[in-house]
ZANU-159660 format. One record per residue (C-alpha): residue number from 1; residue in one letter; x, y, z. Coordinates in pm, 1 decimal, m for minus. Example, Ala and Ser with C-alpha at 12.3 -4.5 7.8 and 13.67 -1.06 7.14 Angstrom:
BEGIN
1 / A / 1230.0 / m450.0 / 780.0
2 / S / 1367.0 / m106.0 / 714.0
//
This chain:
BEGIN
1 / M / 2538.6 / 514.7 / 21767.4
2 / N / 2586.8 / 493.4 / 22120.8
3 / L / 2460.5 / 851.1 / 22163.1
4 / I / 2157.6 / 756.5 / 21992.2
5 / R / 2104.0 / 448.3 / 22202.7
6 / N / 2133.7 / 640.1 / 22538.0
7 / R / 1900.7 / 905.0 / 22433.7
8 / S / 1639.2 / 647.6 / 22350.1
9 / A / 1708.3 / 475.5 / 22692.5
10 / I / 1652.6 / 796.5 / 22857.0
11 / V / 1310.6 / 855.2 / 22691.0
12 / I / 1189.9 / 493.5 / 22760.6
13 / F / 1281.0 / 564.4 / 23118.5
14 / L / 1106.6 / 879.5 / 23165.1
15 / S / 785.0 / 727.2 / 22981.6
16 / L / 785.3 / 452.7 / 23223.7
17 / L / 832.5 / 661.4 / 23501.5
18 / C / 529.7 / 876.7 / 23430.8
19 / F / 326.7 / 583.6 / 23360.7
20 / V / 392.7 / 454.0 / 23731.6
21 / L / 322.0 / 805.4 / 23891.4
22 / L / 14.5 / 813.9 / 23681.9
23 / L / m91.5 / 463.1 / 23817.4
24 / S / m8.6 / 575.0 / 24187.8
25 / T / m221.1 / 884.4 / 24186.1
26 / P / m550.6 / 868.8 / 24337.1
27 / F / m853.5 / 918.7 / 24098.1
28 / S / m965.0 / 1251.2 / 24293.4
29 / Q / m643.6 / 1396.2 / 24253.0
30 / A / m555.0 / 1282.3 / 23910.9
31 / Q / m324.9 / 1518.3 / 23721.7
32 / T / m245.1 / 1564.8 / 23382.4
33 / L / 73.3 / 1416.8 / 23232.1
34 / K / 203.1 / 1759.2 / 23176.8
35 / Q / 133.9 / 1856.8 / 23532.3
36 / I / 334.2 / 1564.9 / 23658.6
37 / L / 592.5 / 1596.9 / 23444.1
38 / L / 634.4 / 1977.6 / 23503.6
39 / S / 540.1 / 2013.4 / 23883.1
40 / P / 860.1 / 2126.6 / 24085.1
41 / G / 730.1 / 1953.6 / 24408.3
42 / D / 472.6 / 1941.6 / 24676.7
43 / L / 257.4 / 2258.9 / 24749.6
44 / T / 267.2 / 2399.8 / 25112.7
45 / Q / m1.8 / 2314.0 / 25345.7
46 / S / m215.4 / 2594.2 / 25309.1
47 / H / m244.8 / 2536.8 / 24896.9
48 / Q / m262.1 / 2165.0 / 24906.0
49 / E / m618.1 / 2164.3 / 24824.7
50 / E / m540.1 / 2346.4 / 24496.3
51 / A / m274.6 / 2077.3 / 24407.5
52 / A / m515.6 / 1928.4 / 24113.1
53 / S / m593.0 / 2283.0 / 23989.9
54 / C / m255.1 / 2428.4 / 23861.6
55 / D / m446.4 / 2668.0 / 23629.8
56 / K / m555.7 / 2853.2 / 23929.4
57 / C / m205.1 / 2962.8 / 24005.5
58 / H / m60.8 / 2927.1 / 23662.9
59 / Q / m146.1 / 3009.3 / 23304.7
60 / D / 12.3 / 2740.5 / 23048.3
61 / F / 341.2 / 2887.0 / 22921.7
62 / S / 288.3 / 3226.7 / 23073.3
63 / K / 426.2 / 3411.5 / 23388.0
64 / A / 286.6 / 3720.3 / 23326.6
65 / E / m49.8 / 3695.9 / 23481.8
66 / Q / 63.2 / 3474.6 / 23767.0
67 / S / 35.1 / 3758.7 / 24021.3
68 / S / m324.7 / 3856.5 / 23926.0
69 / L / m421.0 / 3483.8 / 23978.1
70 / C / m284.7 / 3506.7 / 24351.4
71 / L / m486.1 / 3831.5 / 24404.0
72 / D / m797.4 / 3651.8 / 24292.4
73 / C / m795.3 / 3449.6 / 24592.0
74 / H / m626.8 / 3685.7 / 24827.8
75 / D / m852.7 / 3956.5 / 24766.9
76 / K / m816.6 / 4142.8 / 25111.0
77 / I / m437.6 / 4203.8 / 24988.9
78 / A / m563.0 / 4312.8 / 24635.9
79 / E / m792.5 / 4569.3 / 24810.6
80 / D / m496.8 / 4697.0 / 25033.3
81 / L / m302.9 / 4748.9 / 24698.7
82 / D / m581.7 / 4939.0 / 24541.4
83 / R / m623.4 / 5160.3 / 24848.0
84 / S / m242.0 / 5198.8 / 24929.8
85 / A / m322.6 / 5054.7 / 25279.3
86 / G / m196.0 / 4756.7 / 25474.2
87 / F / 157.4 / 4607.8 / 25453.8
88 / H / 146.7 / 4531.4 / 25075.1
89 / G / m17.0 / 4878.8 / 24994.8
90 / L / 200.6 / 5081.1 / 25215.2
91 / N / 534.4 / 4915.7 / 25113.8
92 / K / 646.4 / 5085.3 / 24803.8
93 / N / 914.8 / 4824.8 / 24746.5
94 / I / 676.0 / 4542.0 / 24710.0
95 / K / 365.0 / 4717.9 / 24590.0
96 / N / 452.1 / 4679.6 / 24222.7
97 / A / 656.2 / 4345.4 / 24277.3
98 / E / 546.2 / 3988.6 / 24165.8
99 / C / 422.6 / 3786.1 / 24454.0
100 / K / 638.2 / 3504.0 / 24378.9
101 / T / 935.0 / 3733.1 / 24481.3
102 / C / 861.9 / 3681.1 / 24822.0
103 / H / 615.6 / 3406.1 / 24833.9
104 / T / 707.2 / 3071.3 / 24659.7
105 / D / 552.0 / 2750.5 / 24657.5
106 / H / 632.6 / 2363.4 / 24564.0
107 / K / 863.0 / 2367.2 / 24872.1
108 / G / 686.8 / 2085.5 / 25048.4
109 / R / 411.1 / 2075.0 / 25303.5
110 / G / 592.4 / 2212.5 / 25579.9
111 / Y / 737.9 / 2519.0 / 25402.1
112 / D / 641.4 / 2850.2 / 25540.7
113 / I / 534.5 / 3050.9 / 25236.7
114 / V / 491.4 / 3374.4 / 25442.5
115 / N / 835.7 / 3374.4 / 25536.9
116 / L / 775.3 / 3658.4 / 25766.9
117 / D / 1058.2 / 3773.3 / 25998.1
118 / T / 897.1 / 3894.0 / 26330.2
119 / D / 1221.6 / 4035.7 / 26455.4
120 / S / 1290.2 / 4265.4 / 26188.5
121 / F / 932.1 / 4332.9 / 26052.6
122 / N / 862.0 / 4710.2 / 26030.2
123 / H / 538.5 / 4763.9 / 26183.4
124 / H / 511.3 / 5121.0 / 26069.1
125 / L / 433.8 / 4966.7 / 25703.5
126 / T / 84.0 / 4873.8 / 25843.1
127 / N / m229.1 / 5032.9 / 25926.9
128 / F / m116.8 / 5006.9 / 26286.1
129 / P / 208.8 / 5152.1 / 26380.2
130 / L / 368.1 / 5056.6 / 26699.9
131 / D / 469.2 / 5312.6 / 26943.5
132 / G / 496.6 / 5358.4 / 27338.6
133 / K / 434.7 / 5010.4 / 27532.6
134 / H / 320.1 / 4878.2 / 27200.2
135 / S / 662.8 / 4891.6 / 27061.4
136 / V / 803.9 / 4636.2 / 27309.1
137 / T / 499.2 / 4415.6 / 27318.9
138 / A / 556.7 / 4062.1 / 27196.7
139 / C / 370.0 / 3980.9 / 26872.6
140 / V / 182.6 / 3680.4 / 27010.8
141 / L / m16.4 / 3896.5 / 27264.3
142 / C / m204.6 / 4047.0 / 26964.4
143 / H / m151.1 / 3785.5 / 26710.6
144 / T / m262.6 / 3495.8 / 26929.8
145 / S / m352.2 / 3233.0 / 26664.1
146 / T / m77.5 / 3003.1 / 26525.2
147 / N / m235.9 / 3047.7 / 26185.2
148 / K / m37.8 / 3305.2 / 25975.8
149 / K / m366.1 / 3425.9 / 25876.1
150 / S / m396.6 / 3571.5 / 26224.9
151 / Y / m126.9 / 3848.6 / 26133.9
152 / R / m402.3 / 4037.0 / 25949.4
153 / L / m605.1 / 4185.8 / 26240.3
154 / E / m924.5 / 4376.5 / 26170.4
155 / Q / m915.2 / 4539.7 / 26544.1
156 / R / m783.0 / 4856.8 / 26515.2
157 / S / m914.1 / 5055.8 / 26811.8
158 / C / m784.0 / 5042.9 / 27174.8
159 / F / m1114.0 / 4914.1 / 27303.7
160 / D / m1100.3 / 4608.8 / 27067.3
161 / C / m790.4 / 4494.3 / 27270.5
162 / H / m838.0 / 4638.2 / 27594.8
163 / E / m1202.4 / 4580.3 / 27670.2
164 / K / m1144.7 / 4346.9 / 27945.6
165 / N / m899.0 / 4597.9 / 28099.7
166 / D / m1162.8 / 4860.9 / 28101.8
167 / I / m1210.9 / 4928.3 / 28461.2
168 / H / m1501.5 / 5194.9 / 28378.5
169 / N / m1720.4 / 4916.0 / 28252.0
170 / N / m1799.3 / 5101.5 / 27914.8
171 / K / m1950.5 / 5406.7 / 28121.1
172 / L / m1677.7 / 5626.0 / 27969.0
173 / G / m1744.0 / 5510.9 / 27614.1
174 / K / m1481.9 / 5329.9 / 27385.3
175 / Q / m1252.0 / 5624.6 / 27301.2
176 / C / m981.5 / 5509.3 / 27550.7
177 / E / m738.1 / 5753.2 / 27373.3
178 / D / m896.1 / 6050.7 / 27525.3
179 / C / m754.2 / 5985.6 / 27853.3
180 / H / m496.9 / 5696.2 / 27801.7
181 / T / m172.2 / 5659.9 / 27622.2
182 / T / 46.0 / 5398.0 / 27463.8
183 / D / 315.5 / 5494.0 / 27680.2
184 / N / 167.6 / 5415.8 / 28025.7
185 / W / m178.1 / 5272.7 / 28036.8
186 / K / m233.2 / 5355.7 / 28386.3
187 / K / m111.2 / 5730.2 / 28341.0
188 / Q / m394.6 / 5909.9 / 28212.7
189 / Q / m403.1 / 6242.6 / 28039.7
190 / F / m754.6 / 6336.9 / 28117.4
191 / D / m789.6 / 6703.2 / 28152.6
192 / H / m1015.8 / 6779.6 / 28453.5
193 / D / m1026.0 / 7141.7 / 28387.7
194 / K / m1251.9 / 7074.6 / 28084.4
195 / T / m1509.1 / 6949.3 / 28326.9
196 / E / m1753.4 / 7156.2 / 28556.5
197 / F / m1501.3 / 7101.5 / 28847.7
198 / P / m1121.4 / 7203.0 / 28760.8
199 / L / m880.0 / 7072.6 / 28987.3
200 / A / m661.7 / 7329.2 / 29162.2
201 / H / m404.8 / 7312.4 / 29440.4
202 / K / m433.0 / 7030.5 / 29657.5
203 / H / m693.8 / 6856.9 / 29467.1
204 / Q / m441.7 / 6816.6 / 29185.8
205 / D / m263.0 / 6572.6 / 29403.8
206 / V / m572.7 / 6368.3 / 29493.2
207 / A / m601.7 / 6021.8 / 29351.8
208 / C / m911.8 / 5987.9 / 29120.2
209 / N / m1082.2 / 5694.8 / 29338.6
210 / R / m1078.2 / 5948.5 / 29649.4
211 / C / m1361.1 / 6140.1 / 29496.1
212 / H / m1483.0 / 5881.3 / 29239.5
213 / I / m1566.7 / 5590.5 / 29462.9
214 / N / m1639.6 / 5273.0 / 29271.3
215 / R / m1547.5 / 5447.3 / 28950.2
216 / Q / m1838.5 / 5682.6 / 28940.7
217 / Y / m1783.0 / 5979.8 / 28734.8
218 / Q / m2145.8 / 6097.1 / 28691.7
219 / D / m2359.2 / 6283.7 / 28943.4
220 / I / m2071.7 / 6356.3 / 29176.7
221 / G / m2102.4 / 6642.5 / 29425.4
222 / K / m1906.5 / 6950.7 / 29357.6
223 / Q / m1974.4 / 7114.7 / 29698.7
224 / C / m1685.2 / 7100.7 / 29963.4
225 / N / m1926.8 / 6940.0 / 30227.3
226 / D / m1998.2 / 6674.7 / 29973.2
227 / C / m1657.7 / 6520.4 / 29999.5
228 / H / m1514.5 / 6684.9 / 30351.0
229 / R / m1830.5 / 6617.9 / 30562.0
230 / I / m1667.1 / 6333.8 / 30723.5
231 / H / m1366.5 / 6572.4 / 30803.6
232 / D / m1584.7 / 6835.8 / 30951.7
233 / I / m1467.4 / 6879.6 / 31304.0
234 / H / m1730.8 / 7153.3 / 31354.9
235 / Q / m2002.5 / 6907.3 / 31288.8
236 / G / m2196.3 / 7122.0 / 31080.3
237 / R / m2240.6 / 7388.6 / 31323.8
238 / F / m2068.5 / 7663.5 / 31084.8
239 / G / m2278.1 / 7533.4 / 30778.0
240 / S / m2162.9 / 7374.1 / 30448.1
241 / D / m1992.0 / 7661.5 / 30296.3
242 / C / m1649.9 / 7544.1 / 30394.0
243 / K / m1457.8 / 7798.6 / 30148.7
244 / N / m1537.7 / 8083.4 / 30405.3
245 / C / m1266.0 / 7945.2 / 30616.8
246 / H / m1072.0 / 7675.1 / 30419.3
247 / S / m913.5 / 7682.3 / 30089.4
248 / E / m785.6 / 7431.9 / 29826.3
249 / K / m449.9 / 7535.2 / 29895.2
250 / D / m420.1 / 7398.5 / 30251.4
251 / W / m722.5 / 7234.0 / 30418.9
252 / G / m561.5 / 7244.8 / 30765.8
253 / K / m472.6 / 7608.9 / 30732.2
254 / S / m780.8 / 7810.9 / 30799.6
255 / L / m869.0 / 8156.5 / 30647.5
256 / F / m1054.2 / 8237.5 / 30965.4
257 / D / m901.3 / 8531.2 / 31153.1
258 / H / m934.3 / 8485.4 / 31521.7
259 / G / m841.1 / 8840.3 / 31579.5
260 / L / m1091.7 / 8992.3 / 31335.0
261 / D / m1374.9 / 8759.9 / 31357.2
262 / T / m1379.1 / 8713.0 / 31757.2
263 / K / m1325.0 / 8927.3 / 32062.9
264 / F / m1027.0 / 8730.1 / 32141.1
265 / K / m705.3 / 8814.0 / 31940.4
266 / L / m443.4 / 8511.2 / 31932.3
267 / L / m87.0 / 8630.8 / 32021.6
268 / F / 216.2 / 8425.2 / 32082.4
269 / S / 171.8 / 8088.4 / 32226.8
270 / H / m193.4 / 8126.5 / 32158.9
271 / Q / m122.0 / 8123.2 / 31774.6
272 / K / 41.0 / 7777.0 / 31795.0
273 / T / m267.1 / 7622.3 / 31988.3
274 / S / m467.6 / 7391.6 / 31818.6
275 / C / m856.3 / 7481.7 / 31792.0
276 / L / m985.2 / 7182.3 / 31979.9
277 / A / m731.2 / 7274.8 / 32288.6
278 / C / m969.6 / 7547.7 / 32364.6
279 / H / m1301.2 / 7452.4 / 32156.5
280 / Q / m1372.5 / 7133.0 / 32331.5
281 / K / m1726.3 / 7178.8 / 32303.1
282 / T / m1993.2 / 7327.7 / 32035.5
283 / V / m1996.8 / 7689.8 / 32043.4
284 / S / m2304.0 / 7878.8 / 32014.4
285 / K / m2430.7 / 8199.0 / 32114.5
286 / E / m2571.4 / 8022.7 / 32440.8
287 / N / m2259.3 / 7853.7 / 32490.1
288 / M / m1957.9 / 8110.3 / 32429.8
289 / L / m1618.8 / 8055.3 / 32549.9
290 / A / m1491.6 / 8275.5 / 32831.0
291 / S / m1198.3 / 8496.0 / 32742.3
292 / D / m997.6 / 8531.5 / 33070.6
293 / C / m722.1 / 8339.7 / 33141.1
294 / F / m843.1 / 8133.9 / 33466.1
295 / S / m1108.7 / 7964.6 / 33274.5
296 / C / m864.0 / 7775.6 / 33059.6
297 / H / m576.5 / 7753.1 / 33280.7
298 / K / m736.0 / 7684.5 / 33593.1
299 / S / m645.9 / 7319.0 / 33591.9
300 / S / m268.9 / 7400.6 / 33526.5
301 / D / m291.6 / 7671.8 / 33828.0
302 / I / m3.1 / 7542.5 / 34040.7
303 / H / m121.6 / 7831.8 / 34307.6
304 / N / m425.5 / 7658.2 / 34346.4
305 / G / m614.9 / 7995.5 / 34338.7
306 / R / m410.0 / 8146.9 / 34639.9
307 / N / m276.2 / 8411.7 / 34389.0
308 / G / m633.5 / 8507.3 / 34242.1
309 / E / m764.8 / 8490.8 / 33912.7
310 / D / m574.3 / 8762.7 / 33738.8
311 / C / m307.7 / 8542.5 / 33580.7
312 / Q / m181.1 / 8807.1 / 33375.1
313 / Q / m22.7 / 8993.8 / 33663.2
314 / C / 259.0 / 8729.6 / 33633.5
315 / H / 207.9 / 8528.4 / 33294.4
316 / S / 175.0 / 8628.8 / 32948.2
317 / S / 87.3 / 8474.1 / 32641.1
318 / K / 434.6 / 8464.3 / 32515.6
319 / S / 532.5 / 8180.0 / 32756.0
320 / W / 336.3 / 8037.9 / 33046.4
321 / S / 613.0 / 7888.0 / 33239.8
322 / K / 803.0 / 8237.1 / 33196.2
323 / T / 663.8 / 8484.4 / 33434.1
324 / A / 681.5 / 8868.3 / 33471.9
325 / F / 696.0 / 8824.2 / 33846.7
326 / D / 1009.2 / 9021.2 / 33988.4
327 / H / 1133.9 / 8855.5 / 34317.5
328 / N / 1350.7 / 9144.2 / 34367.1
329 / S / 1102.4 / 9424.9 / 34363.3
330 / D / 763.5 / 9245.3 / 34441.8
331 / T / 892.4 / 9099.8 / 34764.2
332 / E / 1116.9 / 9155.3 / 35051.1
333 / Y / 1352.9 / 8883.5 / 34974.0
334 / P / 1552.6 / 8952.7 / 34648.6
335 / L / 1690.2 / 8651.9 / 34500.3
336 / A / 2080.2 / 8651.6 / 34465.4
337 / G / 2361.8 / 8386.3 / 34385.4
338 / K / 2221.0 / 8048.6 / 34347.8
339 / H / 1878.5 / 8145.2 / 34435.6
340 / K / 1820.8 / 8304.6 / 34103.1
341 / H / 1817.2 / 7969.0 / 33932.5
342 / L / 1585.9 / 7765.8 / 34178.5
343 / A / 1257.1 / 7648.9 / 34078.8
344 / C / 970.5 / 7834.3 / 34246.0
345 / N / 860.1 / 7528.1 / 34421.0
346 / S / 1201.1 / 7474.9 / 34575.1
347 / C / 1087.6 / 7714.4 / 34850.6
348 / H / 713.8 / 7763.3 / 34777.8
349 / S / 544.5 / 7436.5 / 34855.3
350 / P / 204.3 / 7369.5 / 34649.5
351 / T / 87.9 / 7233.9 / 34959.7
352 / K / 158.4 / 7568.7 / 35160.5
353 / T / m96.2 / 7825.7 / 35055.3
354 / D / m121.1 / 8107.3 / 35284.2
355 / E / 195.0 / 8037.3 / 35507.9
356 / K / 438.8 / 8310.8 / 35484.3
357 / L / 795.3 / 8205.4 / 35440.3
358 / S / 1079.2 / 8273.1 / 35661.9
359 / Q / 1368.6 / 8445.7 / 35541.1
360 / Q / 1638.9 / 8301.8 / 35761.5
361 / C / 1887.8 / 8073.1 / 35586.8
362 / V / 1853.2 / 7815.0 / 35865.1
363 / D / 1476.7 / 7760.7 / 35807.3
364 / C / 1543.1 / 7623.6 / 35454.1
365 / H / 1896.2 / 7486.6 / 35499.2
366 / Q / 1829.8 / 7314.6 / 35834.3
367 / L / 1833.7 / 6980.6 / 35679.9
368 / S / 2136.3 / 7021.7 / 35512.5
369 / D / 2334.5 / 7202.4 / 35811.3
370 / P / 2606.6 / 6967.0 / 35914.8
371 / H / 2690.6 / 7163.5 / 36214.3
372 / Q / 2337.7 / 7074.0 / 36344.3
373 / Q / 2283.7 / 7447.5 / 36460.3
374 / S / 2602.3 / 7392.9 / 36708.4
375 / L / 2768.6 / 7725.6 / 36528.6
376 / G / 2427.6 / 7910.7 / 36566.1
377 / K / 2159.4 / 7996.1 / 36322.2
378 / E / 2334.0 / 8282.4 / 36134.5
379 / C / 2459.3 / 8081.5 / 35833.5
380 / D / 2568.4 / 8389.4 / 35627.9
381 / N / 2852.5 / 8447.1 / 35876.2
382 / C / 3038.3 / 8171.5 / 35668.9
383 / H / 2816.5 / 8094.8 / 35373.1
384 / S / 2693.3 / 8316.8 / 35068.2
385 / P / 2408.6 / 8238.5 / 34840.5
386 / D / 2672.0 / 8233.9 / 34546.4
387 / S / 2814.2 / 7893.4 / 34675.8
388 / W / 2683.1 / 7694.6 / 34988.1
389 / K / 2999.2 / 7490.2 / 34987.6
390 / K / 3226.0 / 7765.6 / 34951.1
391 / T / 3253.3 / 7962.4 / 35292.0
392 / L / 3338.7 / 8306.6 / 35399.7
393 / F / 3486.5 / 8218.9 / 35752.4
394 / S / 3814.6 / 8347.5 / 35835.4
395 / H / 4018.1 / 8161.1 / 36098.0
396 / E / 4190.4 / 8450.5 / 36215.2
397 / I / 3897.0 / 8574.2 / 36386.5
398 / T / 3916.2 / 8267.4 / 36629.3
399 / Q / 4121.5 / 8178.0 / 36930.6
400 / F / 4348.4 / 7978.0 / 36699.1
401 / P / 4451.9 / 8181.9 / 36386.9
402 / L / 4621.6 / 7947.1 / 36128.6
403 / V / 4986.9 / 8028.1 / 36054.6
404 / G / 5275.4 / 7857.0 / 35895.0
405 / M / 5183.9 / 7478.3 / 35788.9
406 / H / 4850.5 / 7510.8 / 35950.3
407 / R / 4746.1 / 7750.8 / 35681.2
408 / Q / 4777.8 / 7487.2 / 35418.4
409 / L / 4591.6 / 7238.2 / 35595.5
410 / S / 4234.4 / 7114.4 / 35499.3
411 / C / 3956.4 / 7184.2 / 35746.3
412 / Q / 3892.8 / 6798.8 / 35753.4
413 / E / 4251.3 / 6727.9 / 35894.8
414 / C / 4149.8 / 6898.4 / 36225.5
415 / H / 3789.8 / 6915.8 / 36216.8
416 / L / 3685.2 / 6552.8 / 36208.7
417 / N / 3324.0 / 6635.9 / 36199.5
418 / A / 3110.1 / 6967.5 / 36173.3
419 / H / 3104.6 / 7007.1 / 36546.1
420 / Y / 3387.7 / 7292.3 / 36516.6
421 / E / 3350.9 / 7432.2 / 36859.0
422 / K / 3479.2 / 7090.2 / 37010.9
423 / T / 3807.2 / 7090.5 / 36838.0
424 / P / 4121.5 / 7112.0 / 37063.5
425 / S / 4337.9 / 7399.1 / 37033.4
426 / D / 4651.3 / 7270.1 / 37212.8
427 / C / 4945.1 / 7110.4 / 37025.6
428 / Q / 4954.7 / 6812.0 / 37224.4
429 / Q / 4601.6 / 6694.8 / 37108.5
430 / C / 4698.6 / 6678.9 / 36765.5
431 / H / 5050.3 / 6613.3 / 36756.4
432 / K / 5069.1 / 6358.0 / 37034.3
433 / Q / 5172.7 / 6068.2 / 36797.5
434 / Q / 5436.1 / 6301.4 / 36668.9
435 / D / 5581.0 / 6355.1 / 37010.8
436 / A / 5925.2 / 6190.8 / 37014.0
437 / H / 5952.3 / 6286.9 / 37371.8
438 / K / 5663.1 / 6085.3 / 37479.9
439 / G / 5528.9 / 6354.3 / 37707.3
440 / A / 5862.0 / 6379.9 / 37899.9
441 / L / 5891.4 / 6745.2 / 37816.0
442 / G / 5558.2 / 6822.2 / 37891.4
443 / E / 5255.6 / 6920.1 / 37667.1
444 / D / 5367.6 / 7283.8 / 37588.4
445 / C / 5526.9 / 7186.1 / 37244.3
446 / G / 5531.7 / 7568.8 / 37153.5
447 / L / 5837.3 / 7607.5 / 37380.7
448 / C / 6078.4 / 7434.4 / 37114.8
449 / H / 5849.2 / 7388.9 / 36786.5
450 / N / 5662.8 / 7634.4 / 36547.8
451 / P / 5406.7 / 7623.4 / 36312.6
452 / N / 5633.0 / 7690.3 / 36016.7
453 / D / 5812.3 / 7348.8 / 36052.4
454 / W / 5772.2 / 7089.2 / 36326.4
455 / M / 6127.9 / 6986.0 / 36275.9
456 / M / 6242.6 / 7367.0 / 36300.7
457 / W / 6268.4 / 7368.0 / 36687.2
458 / L / 6401.6 / 7668.2 / 36869.2
459 / F / 6534.2 / 7505.9 / 37195.3
460 / D / 6801.0 / 7711.2 / 37368.7
461 / H / 6996.0 / 7443.3 / 37570.9
462 / G / 7200.6 / 7701.5 / 37760.1
463 / R / 6891.1 / 7908.7 / 37862.7
464 / Q / 6630.7 / 7659.8 / 37910.3
465 / T / 6830.7 / 7406.2 / 38101.0
466 / H / 7100.1 / 7378.7 / 38372.0
467 / F / 7369.4 / 7255.1 / 38123.2
468 / A / 7477.4 / 7478.5 / 37871.8
469 / L / 7632.1 / 7302.6 / 37572.2
470 / Q / 8005.7 / 7401.1 / 37508.9
471 / G / 8288.3 / 7295.8 / 37305.5
472 / A / 8216.8 / 6915.4 / 37173.3
473 / H / 7900.4 / 6918.7 / 37332.0
474 / E / 7767.7 / 7167.6 / 37087.8
475 / N / 7764.4 / 6937.5 / 36792.6
476 / L / 7643.4 / 6625.4 / 36961.2
477 / Q / 7319.6 / 6441.3 / 36859.6
478 / C / 7049.9 / 6482.7 / 37121.7
479 / E / 6998.9 / 6119.8 / 37144.0
480 / L / 7356.3 / 6036.9 / 37240.0
481 / C / 7278.2 / 6201.0 / 37588.5
482 / H / 6885.1 / 6184.4 / 37599.3
483 / N / 6822.4 / 5805.6 / 37599.7
484 / N / 6539.2 / 5623.1 / 37707.4
485 / S / 6627.0 / 5717.5 / 38074.2
486 / K / 6392.7 / 5968.8 / 38240.3
487 / Q / 6667.0 / 6164.6 / 38421.4
488 / T / 6945.0 / 6285.8 / 38191.9
489 / P / 7269.8 / 6290.7 / 38391.8
490 / Q / 7459.5 / 6627.5 / 38403.0
491 / S / 7813.4 / 6514.2 / 38532.9
492 / C / 8099.4 / 6429.2 / 38307.6
493 / F / 8157.8 / 6093.4 / 38486.4
494 / D / 7788.1 / 6000.2 / 38431.0
495 / C / 7837.3 / 5998.8 / 38061.0
496 / H / 8199.5 / 5938.5 / 38007.7
497 / R / 8245.0 / 5653.4 / 38262.1
498 / D / 8329.3 / 5418.9 / 37970.7
499 / D / 8597.1 / 5644.5 / 37844.2
500 / D / 8777.2 / 5664.4 / 38158.8
501 / I / 9092.6 / 5495.6 / 38136.1
502 / H / 9181.1 / 5567.5 / 38473.4
503 / R / 8908.2 / 5335.6 / 38604.3
504 / G / 8809.6 / 5580.8 / 38861.8
505 / S / 9127.9 / 5612.6 / 39050.2
506 / F / 9116.4 / 6007.9 / 39008.9
507 / G / 8768.7 / 6024.6 / 39097.2
508 / K / 8460.7 / 6155.5 / 38922.2
509 / R / 8556.3 / 6507.1 / 38869.0
510 / C / 8672.9 / 6486.4 / 38507.2
511 / S / 8706.6 / 6841.3 / 38454.1
512 / Q / 9002.2 / 6864.8 / 38668.1
513 / C / 9218.7 / 6728.0 / 38394.5
514 / H / 8981.5 / 6718.1 / 38083.9
515 / Q / 8803.5 / 7034.8 / 37909.8
516 / V / 8465.4 / 7014.2 / 37706.8
517 / D / 8639.6 / 7113.6 / 37372.2
518 / S / 8819.5 / 6758.7 / 37352.2
519 / F / 8802.4 / 6485.0 / 37602.6
520 / N / 9136.9 / 6347.5 / 37507.7
521 / L / 9309.3 / 6698.4 / 37549.7
522 / D / 9488.8 / 6653.1 / 37882.0
523 / E / 9528.0 / 6994.4 / 38067.5
524 / G / 9692.1 / 6867.6 / 38378.6
525 / T / 9598.3 / 6956.5 / 38732.5
526 / Q / 9582.1 / 7309.2 / 38850.7
//
């Protein structure tokens, strides 16, 4: 009984609920009771206008014909399925599937019935497979509308999308793919060889706009002079047939053969000379260039014409600065030693033209003669061309040969200046400061001293004085007897006065008792 009562209550409740829903529905959208009772929810926003017409999408108590009803409205998709085109016609997995498998409704107004996953969508299953730069292009750049219908685009040609990017202003037509690729729009694959002007050599590296100024592709001149007239350094005097001398391999490298096409063959340094260096003016039959050296090199003639105009006697086209002139055979003054490396103008002044140069050393080296000609003008007596500072002078041929320690002295120790003839040759003049005798023994130092060593003196006391050194006197220091007094005493008492224990009582003749071997040895009186 309780179960029957519960079922009755449920039926009554549902009936009241349907009645309330029917009263709350506007008259223009009135639905049947069956529609109200069976509807699972609100339709999506795109289908909301069909909310009162369930039969447009559903047949009563039948699901078999539901997809055909969808295609009645979505006729473009039906056309794709018939032609096996577009996403629905190319995708074998969905071609025979029911529409509701992917697109379900009654999920509310904000539900996305298309349910398209743009991240995983395979664009190859469309009429426009993406490749090149298209494969990394954001969807919204082509599908600009927020409406999902925008995913179905009718434009399929390059020009449909890139019309605004057409820098040719439609002058080359709408077949962009003839030149451009999807890999790189700026990199074109136009084959210029299919035109009346195939590109060869240097022309292959030239940018398009260098010839097609302002993107003009029609009525472009095909002659060299049409483009290179502005570069014609000949100013048209050789005509407009540039290819007679120039080629597409290298415009700067001319085919013109100066040796065959003119009477002046270019050799050595002339081969490296630019054309304008010689051809500074327009050349014509009335204005031909001279072919002699002097005509071109007159301004660089350092001889100022005094050697004539026959430059090739000394110069050659191999090197203008390196001459064929031989100073040894062509003059009376052979160059030797340091003279070989001197520049010509070191001796041959440009201001002196016809003046004959002297061959004497002093004429060139007068300013550098430290002797100021005090030794004469024959510089080669001491100097040589190999080295001016290294002399050939031998002191042995003078009045003062260098021996002993004098040989090791530098010249400047005796020759305080370059006036050598005024240098003294006596010992006293140089060794006065070293004279321990202070001049007491005279100025003839050589009587005792020799050049081998100042301290190795050869004085013989017994032969050169009246007081021979004997006995204990032989080993005495000179200073014991030769003190500061001018006269050295020679008697015993003069030196041994302080040693006399007799205090003079036996007189001053010490030798009566003492002998030179030992002052303390008493011999007694004789």
